[in-house]
C-alpha positions as CSV (number, residue, x, y, z in Angstrom):
1,M,14.5,12.9,-5.8
2,P,11.9,14.1,-3.3
3,T,13.4,17.1,-1.5
4,T,13.6,17.5,2.3
5,R,10.7,19.9,1.8
6,T,8.6,17.4,0.1
7,R,9.2,14.7,2.7
8,S,8.2,17.2,5.5
9,R,4.9,18.2,3.8
10,I,2.3,15.5,4.3
11,S,-1.2,15.2,2.9
12,L,-3.7,12.6,4.4
13,I,-6.3,11.4,1.9
14,G,-9.1,9.2,3.2
15,A,-10.7,6.5,1.0
16,P,-13.5,5.1,3.2
17,T,-14.7,2.1,1.2
18,D,-14.5,-1.7,1.3
19,I,-15.6,-1.9,-2.3
20,G,-12.9,-4.5,-3.3
21,A,-12.9,-6.6,-0.2
22,G,-14.6,-9.8,0.8
23,S,-15.7,-8.6,4.2
24,R,-17.2,-5.3,5.4
25,G,-15.4,-2.8,7.7
26,A,-12.3,-1.4,5.9
27,S,-14.4,1.6,5.0
28,M,-14.0,2.7,8.6
29,G,-10.2,2.5,8.4
30,P,-9.5,6.2,7.8
31,E,-11.4,7.3,10.8
32,A,-9.8,4.7,13.0
33,L,-6.4,6.1,12.0
34,R,-7.6,9.6,12.8
35,V,-8.9,8.5,16.2
36,A,-5.4,7.0,16.8
37,R,-4.1,10.6,16.1
38,L,-2.1,9.9,13.0
39,G,-1.9,13.6,12.1
40,A,-0.8,14.7,15.5
41,A,1.8,11.9,15.7
42,L,3.4,13.0,12.5
43,E,3.3,16.7,13.5
44,S,5.2,15.8,16.7
45,H,8.1,14.9,14.4
46,G,8.2,18.3,12.9
47,L,6.2,17.5,9.8
48,E,3.6,19.7,8.2
49,V,0.4,17.7,8.0
50,V,-2.8,18.6,6.1
51,D,-5.8,16.3,6.3
52,R,-7.7,16.6,3.0
53,G,-10.6,14.7,4.4
54,N,-12.3,11.8,2.7
55,L,-12.9,11.1,-0.9
56,S,-16.4,10.0,-2.0
57,G,-17.5,7.3,-4.4
58,P,-20.2,4.6,-4.9
59,A,-21.6,2.7,-2.1
60,N,-20.7,-1.0,-1.7
61,P,-23.6,-2.9,-3.5
62,W,-22.4,-6.2,-2.0
63,Q,-23.1,-8.2,-5.2
64,P,-21.6,-11.4,-6.6
65,A,-18.8,-11.4,-9.2
66,V,-19.6,-10.7,-12.8
67,N,-17.1,-12.1,-15.4
68,G,-14.7,-12.7,-12.6
69,Y,-14.8,-9.3,-11.0
70,R,-16.9,-8.1,-8.0
71,H,-18.0,-4.4,-8.2
72,L,-15.8,-3.5,-11.1
73,P,-17.6,-0.2,-12.0
74,E,-17.6,0.9,-8.4
75,V,-13.9,-0.1,-7.8
76,T,-13.0,1.8,-11.0
77,A,-14.8,5.0,-9.8
78,W,-13.1,4.9,-6.5
79,N,-9.7,4.4,-8.1
80,L,-10.2,7.2,-10.5
81,A,-11.0,9.6,-7.6
82,I,-7.9,8.4,-5.7
83,H,-5.7,8.7,-8.8
84,N,-6.7,12.3,-9.3
85,A,-6.3,13.1,-5.6
86,V,-2.8,11.6,-5.3
87,W,-1.7,13.1,-8.5
88,A,-2.8,16.5,-7.3
89,E,-0.7,16.2,-4.1
90,L,2.4,15.1,-6.0
91,Q,2.0,18.0,-8.4
92,Q,2.1,20.3,-5.3
93,D,5.4,18.7,-4.2
94,R,3.7,17.0,-1.2
95,L,3.9,13.5,0.2
96,P,0.5,11.8,-0.1
97,I,-0.6,9.2,2.5
98,L,-3.7,7.2,1.3
99,L,-5.8,6.0,4.2
100,G,-7.7,3.0,3.1
101,G,-10.0,1.3,2.6
102,D,-9.2,-2.0,1.0
103,H,-6.1,-2.7,-1.0
104,S,-7.8,-2.5,-4.5
105,L,-7.5,1.2,-4.0
106,A,-3.7,1.0,-4.4
107,I,-4.4,0.9,-8.2
108,G,-5.4,4.5,-8.1
109,S,-2.6,5.5,-5.8
110,I,0.3,3.8,-7.5
111,S,-0.9,4.6,-11.0
112,A,-0.7,8.3,-10.0
113,V,2.7,7.8,-8.5
114,A,3.9,6.0,-11.6
115,R,2.5,8.8,-13.8
116,H,4.4,11.3,-11.6
117,C,7.6,9.4,-12.0
118,R,7.2,9.3,-15.8
119,A,6.6,13.0,-15.9
120,T,9.6,13.8,-13.7
121,G,12.1,11.2,-15.0
122,R,12.4,9.3,-11.7
123,R,12.7,5.6,-11.2
124,L,9.9,4.0,-9.1
125,R,10.4,1.4,-6.4
126,V,7.3,-0.1,-4.8
127,L,7.6,-1.9,-1.5
128,W,4.5,-4.1,-1.1
129,L,4.1,-5.0,2.6
130,D,1.4,-7.7,2.7
131,A,0.5,-11.2,3.7
132,H,-0.8,-11.7,0.2
133,A,0.7,-11.4,-3.2
134,D,-2.4,-9.6,-4.6
135,F,-1.5,-10.8,-8.1
136,N,-4.7,-12.6,-9.0
137,T,-6.6,-12.2,-12.3
138,H,-10.2,-12.8,-13.1
139,R,-9.2,-16.3,-14.4
140,L,-7.2,-17.1,-11.3
141,T,-9.2,-15.6,-8.5
142,P,-11.3,-17.9,-6.3
143,S,-13.5,-15.0,-5.1
144,G,-13.6,-12.1,-7.7
145,N,-12.6,-9.7,-5.0
146,L,-10.5,-6.9,-6.6
147,H,-8.4,-6.4,-3.4
148,G,-6.7,-9.6,-4.5
149,M,-5.7,-8.2,-7.9
150,P,-4.3,-4.6,-7.6
151,L,-0.6,-5.5,-8.3
152,A,-1.6,-7.6,-11.3
153,C,-3.7,-4.7,-12.6
154,L,-0.8,-2.2,-12.1
155,C,1.5,-4.6,-14.1
156,G,-1.0,-4.6,-17.0
157,H,-3.0,-7.8,-16.2
158,G,-6.6,-6.9,-15.5
159,P,-9.6,-5.0,-16.9
160,A,-8.9,-2.1,-19.2
161,E,-10.8,0.3,-16.9
162,L,-8.2,-0.3,-14.2
163,V,-5.1,-1.1,-16.2
164,R,-5.3,2.2,-18.2
165,L,-5.6,4.6,-15.3
166,G,-3.2,7.4,-16.0
167,L,-1.6,5.8,-19.1
168,A,-0.9,7.4,-22.5
169,M,-2.1,5.5,-25.6
170,D,1.3,3.9,-26.2
171,Q,1.7,2.6,-22.6
172,Q,0.7,-0.9,-21.6
173,A,1.0,-0.9,-17.8
174,A,1.5,1.6,-15.0
175,I,4.5,-0.2,-13.6
176,A,6.9,-3.1,-14.5
177,A,7.1,-6.1,-12.1
178,R,10.8,-5.5,-11.7
179,C,10.2,-2.3,-9.7
180,V,8.2,-4.2,-7.0
181,R,9.6,-5.8,-3.9
182,Q,7.1,-7.9,-1.9
183,I,7.8,-8.4,1.8
184,G,6.0,-10.7,4.4
185,I,4.1,-12.8,1.9
186,R,2.6,-16.0,3.3
187,S,-0.7,-16.6,1.5
188,V,-0.8,-17.1,-2.2
189,D,-3.4,-19.0,-4.3
190,A,-2.1,-21.9,-6.4
191,G,-2.7,-20.3,-9.8
192,E,-1.5,-16.9,-8.5
193,K,1.7,-18.5,-7.3
194,R,2.5,-19.7,-10.8
195,F,1.8,-16.3,-12.2
196,V,4.0,-14.6,-9.7
197,H,6.9,-16.8,-10.8
198,E,6.1,-16.3,-14.5
199,M,6.2,-12.5,-14.1
200,G,9.4,-12.5,-12.1
201,L,8.2,-10.6,-9.0
202,E,10.9,-10.3,-6.3
203,V,9.3,-11.8,-3.2
204,F,10.8,-11.9,0.3
205,D,8.2,-14.2,1.9
206,M,8.1,-15.2,5.5
207,R,10.2,-18.3,4.9
208,F,13.0,-16.0,3.5
209,I,12.6,-13.7,6.6
210,D,12.6,-16.7,9.0
211,E,15.8,-18.0,7.4
212,H,17.7,-14.8,6.7
213,G,16.1,-12.2,8.9
214,M,14.2,-9.0,8.3
215,R,17.4,-7.0,8.1
216,H,18.8,-9.0,5.1
217,A,15.4,-9.0,3.4
218,M,15.2,-5.2,3.7
219,E,18.8,-4.7,2.5
220,L,18.0,-6.5,-0.7
221,A,14.6,-4.8,-1.1
222,L,16.1,-1.4,-0.7
223,A,19.3,-2.1,-2.8
224,T,20.2,0.3,-5.6
225,L,18.0,3.2,-4.5
226,D,19.5,6.4,-5.6
227,A,18.8,10.2,-5.8
228,Q,16.4,9.6,-8.7
229,T,14.3,6.9,-7.0
230,H,10.8,7.6,-5.8
231,L,10.0,5.1,-3.1
232,H,6.4,4.1,-2.6
233,V,5.3,1.9,0.3
234,S,2.0,0.1,0.1
235,F,1.4,-1.1,3.7
236,D,-1.4,-3.6,4.1
237,V,-2.0,-4.0,7.8
238,D,-2.4,-7.8,7.4
239,F,1.4,-7.8,6.7
240,L,1.6,-7.9,10.5
241,D,1.1,-11.0,12.6
242,P,-2.6,-11.1,13.7
243,G,-1.4,-11.6,17.3
244,I,-0.4,-7.9,17.4
245,A,-2.8,-6.7,14.6
246,P,-6.2,-8.4,14.8
247,G,-8.1,-5.6,13.0
248,V,-8.0,-6.9,9.4
249,G,-10.4,-8.9,7.3
250,T,-7.9,-11.4,6.0
251,T,-5.7,-12.5,8.9
252,V,-2.9,-15.0,8.2
253,P,-0.8,-16.4,11.1
254,G,2.9,-16.2,11.1
255,G,3.6,-12.6,10.1
256,P,6.3,-10.2,11.2
257,T,6.6,-9.5,14.9
258,Y,6.4,-6.0,16.4
259,R,10.2,-5.7,16.3
260,E,10.6,-7.1,12.8
261,A,8.0,-4.6,11.6
262,Q,9.7,-1.7,13.4
263,L,13.0,-2.7,11.8
264,C,11.4,-2.8,8.4
265,M,10.0,0.7,8.8
266,E,13.2,2.1,10.3
267,M,15.3,0.8,7.5
268,I,12.9,2.4,5.0
269,A,13.2,5.7,6.9
270,D,17.0,5.4,6.9
271,T,17.0,5.6,3.0
272,G,15.5,9.1,3.1
273,R,13.6,8.2,-0.2
274,L,10.0,7.6,1.0
275,A,7.8,9.8,-1.2
276,S,4.3,8.3,-1.0
277,L,2.5,5.8,1.2
278,D,-0.7,3.6,1.3
279,V,-2.1,2.3,4.6
280,M,-4.7,-0.3,3.7
281,E,-7.1,-2.9,5.0
282,L,-7.5,-1.7,8.5
283,N,-10.8,-3.0,9.7
284,P,-12.0,-1.5,13.0
285,A,-15.0,-3.8,13.1
286,L,-12.6,-6.7,13.8
287,D,-10.2,-4.8,16.1
288,H,-9.9,-4.6,19.9
289,R,-10.2,-1.0,21.3
290,N,-8.4,0.4,18.2
291,Q,-5.3,-1.6,19.0
292,T,-4.4,-2.2,15.3
293,A,-4.9,1.4,14.3
294,E,-2.6,2.6,17.2
295,L,0.0,0.1,16.1
296,A,-0.2,1.3,12.5
297,V,0.3,4.9,13.6
298,D,3.3,3.8,15.7
299,L,4.8,2.1,12.6
300,I,4.0,5.0,10.4
301,E,5.9,7.3,12.8
302,S,8.9,5.0,12.4
303,L,8.6,5.4,8.6
304,F,9.1,9.1,9.2
305,G,12.1,8.8,11.4
306,K,11.0,7.8,14.9
307,S,13.6,5.6,16.6
308,T,14.7,4.6,20.0
309,L,17.9,6.6,19.8
310,M,18.8,9.6,17.7
311,R,20.5,8.4,14.5
312,Q,22.4,10.1,11.8
313,P,20.6,9.9,8.5
């Protein structure tokens, strides 16, 4: 399992691109999180934080889809750089936080985490906090935007350039659908919905949360974690209700409230298993005075143990 030392040694990795998105602006997300003092906030909790700066990659050509994919070569180049950067931090026994950027970049991040788990004999659990299932394929997508496809690619359903990141010749996919728990989902395309059911993804959508509460959803999502589990959280900021988090390109009404989101993060922190994190789709061009970035930093602090009262781990 990640040691206490690992969880206290944080590396921030910026990925300033909106290459996989349908609107511009997520490329400014890493700097907005820095302006909101993410590093200092984590250091205030006794964590050692190193900011590795920003990765570089191709510019966004803003072209139409080709064979069902927009900007596939550029998305691949960015994800390869992210894969290598996240893998390097894990090799140094550090906890990487990827600052996105759009959610297509989770392919590089999670493929590196999965590779690390295979190398160390750990089980992987992925919590996908998002308004969208992100399980489209080139046949299902209405747009061709790759930020709607990362989870499908990670599960082996996508272009070979992305599916094969970090894999040996005898491996078919970075992760299995059974290791994923999706939370907060409320916008799924029709064909994508059928594919999610076919693949058996475990989804705690907003109806489930409305009916049973965030606490029960998180209890189920975090069940069976043990000392050999690497817990990865992929946090798309559009997971949150746009009333509190307007700074995203794909707002969907009816998301978790501030308190529901805080409970989600605090329950993750209580497990003591968090070992890697993505923070994705923050779009300062659509935000109000960096409100969404500041909220994201507040929630990330909760992931690392901030709570109203001192609690025994």
